[in-house]
N, C-alpha and C positions, 0 to 999 in steps of 0.2 A: 347250332346248339344240340339238335337232335337229328338222328338220321331219318331220312324220308325215302331213301332208295337203297337197294342192295344189289350186288352183282349176282348174275345167274349164268351158269355154264350149261348150255343146251346144245341141241343138234345144229343150231344156227350160230354157235359160238358164244362169246361173252356178251351179255347185254345188261343194262340197268333195269331193274324191276322196282316199281313203286311199292312201298310197304303199306299194308293195311293192317292195323292193329285190332285184333278181335279176341283179346285175352284179358279184358277188364275185370272178369270175375276172379282172376288171379291177383292182379294189381292194376289199378287204373293208369292209363297213359294216353296223352301227355297230361302234365299237371298245369294248373293255372300259373301264369307268370308270377302272380302275387305270392304263391306258395314258395317258389324258388327265391324270390326277393326277400321274404321274411326270414328264410334260413340264412341267406347271405348277410343280412343285416345283423342277425344274432352273432354270427361269426366275427363280423367286422367291428360291431359296437357293443355286443353283449359279452357272453362268455363266462359269466359268473355261475356259481352253484347255488340254486335257490334254497333258502332256509339254513344255509351253512355259515354264512358270514353276515356282517352288518354293513358292508361297504356297498357302494352304489351299484356295482355290477351284479352282486348277489341279489340286491333288491329288485333290479330291473328284470333279472331272470325269474324271480318269484312272481313279478307282475305278468310276465309272459305266460307262465303256467296257469295263473289265476284267470287270465283273460280267456285262454282256451277252454278252461273248465266252465266258465260262465257261458261261452258260446255254445258248447255242447249242451249245457243245461237248457238254454233257450231253444235249441233245436229239438230236444226230446221232451220239453215241458217238465223238466225236473226242477222242483221248487228250491232245493238246497244243492248248490253246485258241489259242495264237499262230499256228496254221496257218489261222486264220480271218481273212480280210481284209475290212474293211468297205468297202462301195461305196454309191453312191447308189441303185442298183437292180440287178436281175438283168442288165439289158442291159450295164451297165458291167462287171459281173463276167464276162460272156461275152466281151466285147471283150478284157479282160485275158488271159483264158485262150486265146483264139484267136490274137490278135496276139502273145502271149507265147510260144506253142508252135510256130507255123508260120512257115516262111520259104521262099524260092524253091526249088522242086524237091521240097518235101515233098508228101505225099499225105494227104488227109483224107477220111473217109467220114462222111456225114451221111444224113438221111432226108427223105423227101418230106412229112413231117408237122411240120417245124420252123417255128418262129416267125421273123419277120424279124430278130429280135435275134441269131439264128444265121446266117440266110441272107445278110443284107446284109453283115456283116463278111466272110463267106466269099467272096462275090462280089467284094468289094474285094481280098481276098487273092489271088483267082484272077487279077486283073489284074496282080498282082505276081509271078506265076509259081507259085503254089500250085495243085496239081492236086486237083480236087474230084470225088468220086463221090457221087451221090444215090441211096440205096437206095429203090426204089419200094415203098410200103406198100399194104395192101389198103384197100378202101373203108370199113372200120370204123376206120381210123386206127391199127391195131395194128402194132407193129414186130417182126417175127419175126427171130430171130438169123440164120436162113438167108439172108435178104435182105441183111443186112449182110456176112455171110461171103463172098457172091458178089462183093462190090465190093472186098474187101481184097486188097492185093498186097504185095510185099516192101518197097515204099517207104512203106507206110501208117504214119504217125506218130501219128495221132489219130483217134478215133471220137467224134463229137459227136451226142448223141441226147437227145430230150426224155423226161422221166420220164412225163409225161402231156400229151396235146395240149390246148391251150387252146380248140380247136374242138370236138372230140368227147369230151374227158375220158378217153379210153382210156388205161389205165395199162399201161406197158410193163414187161417182165421185165428190170429192170436187173441183177439178180443174175446171170442167165444171160449177159447181154452182158458184164458185168464179169469173169466167170470166163473167157470167151473172150479178152478183152483181156489178162488176166493171163497166160494161156498163150502168147499171141503177142507179149507184151512191147509192147503198144500202149497208149498213154494213152487213158483214157476220161473224156470231159467230159460231164456230165449237166446239162441245163437242168431244174432242179427248181422253177421259178417257180410252177408250178401244184400242187405236191405237198407242199411244206414246211408242216408244221402240220396237214395233213389226211391224209397217207399216212405210215406209219412209215418212217423212213430211218435206217439204220445203215451208216455209210460203211465199216466193216470187213466187214460181211456182204456188201455188194454190190460190194466191190472198186472203188470209184470213186476216180479220181485227182484230179479237179477237179469240184467241185459248186457250181454257180451258183444263187443263190436270191434271191428278193425278200423284203422285210420287211413289205410293206404288204398282202399277200394273206392266206394261211393263217396267218401268224405274227401277224396282227392289229396290227402296228405302223403307224406313220405312213408316208405317202409320202416318198420321198427316202431310203429305207433298203434295204439289201440286203447281199449278201456273197458271198465266194468261199472255199471250202475248197480248200487246196492240200496234197495229201499230201506228206509228207516225201520228199525225193529228186526232186521235180518242180520244177525251176527254170523260171521264166518270165521273159522279158525284160519289165521294167516298162513299162506303157503310158504312165506319166507319172512325172516326177522333180521333186523339189523339197524344200521344208522338211518335216521329220518330227519335229523336236524332239530327235532323237538324232544323235550324232556331228557336232555343229554346227561343229566346228573343221575339217571337211573339205568339199570341194566335190564329192565323189563321192557317189552315192546309197548309203545303207546296204545291206549285203548280207545282212541277216537279217530274219526274219519277226517281226511283220507289217509293220514299218516300210518294208521294201523296196517295198511296193505301196500304202502309205497316205500319199502326199504331200499336204501342205496340211491345213488345219484340218478335222477330222472334223465330221459333223453330230451333235454330241453330244446335243442336245435330241431329235433323232430316235432316236438310239441308246438314250437313256433310255426313250423310249416303246416301242421295239422290245424292250428287255429285259423290260418288264412284259408285253408281248404274249406273248413266249416263256414267261415264267413262268406266265401264264394257261393256255397250251396244255399245258405240262407238268403242271400241277395237274389240268386237265380230263382229260388223257390222249389221245394221238393215236388210239389204237385206238377209244376211245369216240367221238371226233369222226368217224372214218371210218364207224363203225356208224350214227351219226346221218345222215350224208350218204347212205349206202347205203339206209337206210330211206326217206328222202325220194325217192330215185331210183326205188325200187320203186313208191311211190305215184304218182309222176309218170307213169311208164310204164304202170301199170295203168289210170290214169284215161283215157289217150289210146288204149289198145289197141283194135283192131278198127275204128277210124275211118280209112277209106281216104283222107280228105283230108289226113292228116298224113304227112309223111315225116320220120322221125327218123334221126339219124346217130350212129354210135358202136357200141360193142360191146353196149350195152344190158343189162349184167349188174351186179348189186350187187357191190361189192368189187373189180370189175375196171374201174370207171369212177368218176371223181371226181364231185362234185356239179355236173356240167356237162351240159347237154343242148342240142344244136343241132337245130333242126327247120325245116321249111318247110310251108306250107299250100298245097295245090294250087290254082293259079289266082290266088294272091296273092303279090306281091313281098315279100321280107323287110322292106323299108323301110316298106311299107304296114302290114304286121302290127305292126311295132314302133311305128309312129305311133299306131295304134288302141289298142294295149295301154297306151301312155303317156298319151295324151290322155283316153281314155274310162275306163280302168280304173286308172290310176295305177301300172301295172306297168312297172318300169324294167328294160329288157334291153339287150343290145348286138346291133346288126344289122350285116350286111355281111361283110367278109373277116377281121376280127379280127387284122389285121397278119400273117396267115398265108396268103398267096395260094397257095403251093404245096400246103398242106394242103387247101384247098378244091378245087384241081384234082384232088387225089388222091381225094377223096370225091365228086366230080362236082357241086360247087355253085359253081364259078367261072363267071362273074364276079360274080354277084349276092350270093353268100354265103348266110347263114342268119340265123335269129333265135336268139340264144344266151341260155339261162337258166342262171344259176349262183348257187347258194345257199351259205349259210354256217352257222356254228354257232348263230346267233340266229334262223335261219329255222324256222318251226313247220310242223307237218303241215297245219294249216288254211290256211296261206299257199299251200302247194302245191295244195291243193284249189281255192282261190280262183282261182289262175292257170290251172289246167287247165279249169275251168268257163268262164273268159273265153275261152280258146282255142277251146273247143267252140262257144261262141256265135258267135265270129268265123267259124269254119268253116261254120256254117250259113247265113251270109249269101251274097248273090249273088256269083258269080265276077267278079273285076275283072281 
């Protein structure tokens, strides 16, 4: 069903190399079998369009969507599941939040560790007259509240911040930032693409107004899924308008949740898989998943400690960093290291700037970037040891 080996042509001829997947920050792999089964069952026994018809298949499709919405609400401690809007990814969710919140003359504060899913919409909004301040972070990628406070002024309408960097994995104190936003009556938008399913998130405890998340990473769902939590009282201008299956006698967009932001047919088969991914995470326990990631982080860091050829980025502490490590080897380009890991050792990583050029400028790795390792719930301790041994072998080779 999935490939576990790949062919490699080296000096010794063709040989099979076991594959080690270390790119979970881009998308998680493998998926739980229950996720695949849920999608198969929807295709075999479902197939209807939710909210568009009154027949049994449409009703069952609607139940699938509702079930996943309720599971997500349970995971994030959201009291009203209708406050969750389904999107095709975190990027779409962020665009809904940013374009829906900001208009000419508004001021927004973001950070130098943001992904292009935040920075590119903001730069476009800047051309439309929105004023942007970028709080400078430290080289470990941590976002201190003091840096954000310095950029806030009386016209600040929104603070947009990542929960954890996709480059360094550093986890930010969203609760502290959320308390500040609540005191100042400023909306808080959190990009949780890297933390949902791997770091506990309680929207009430952290005072977040808008939470954008992906479904295909820590939630273990398929690609093409994501969502946006919109706290009650936070109206956003819809990014898109069209058919919703509700109020079909009117040509105006519905003004209630979640229909207001869910125009067009939803990715129901993806939502079916996402629901099972969320169920799997809930049953496993996010705390337990975080402990697993932190244990592997400690092993990874211990294995490479003391070797001057390695430059590791991030805060480097268990429970303060997700299962993400960016590094470079002195004298070797990230692209060369990534190529050797892939071709010779079957270790799949991500190299370069990771769609976060500002973050790499912050940590001093622009324009070449880093080699990023990101593990998941199915990664074993022995896989970490295998990877670090491969890195040490590469580091012993002649400088290039």
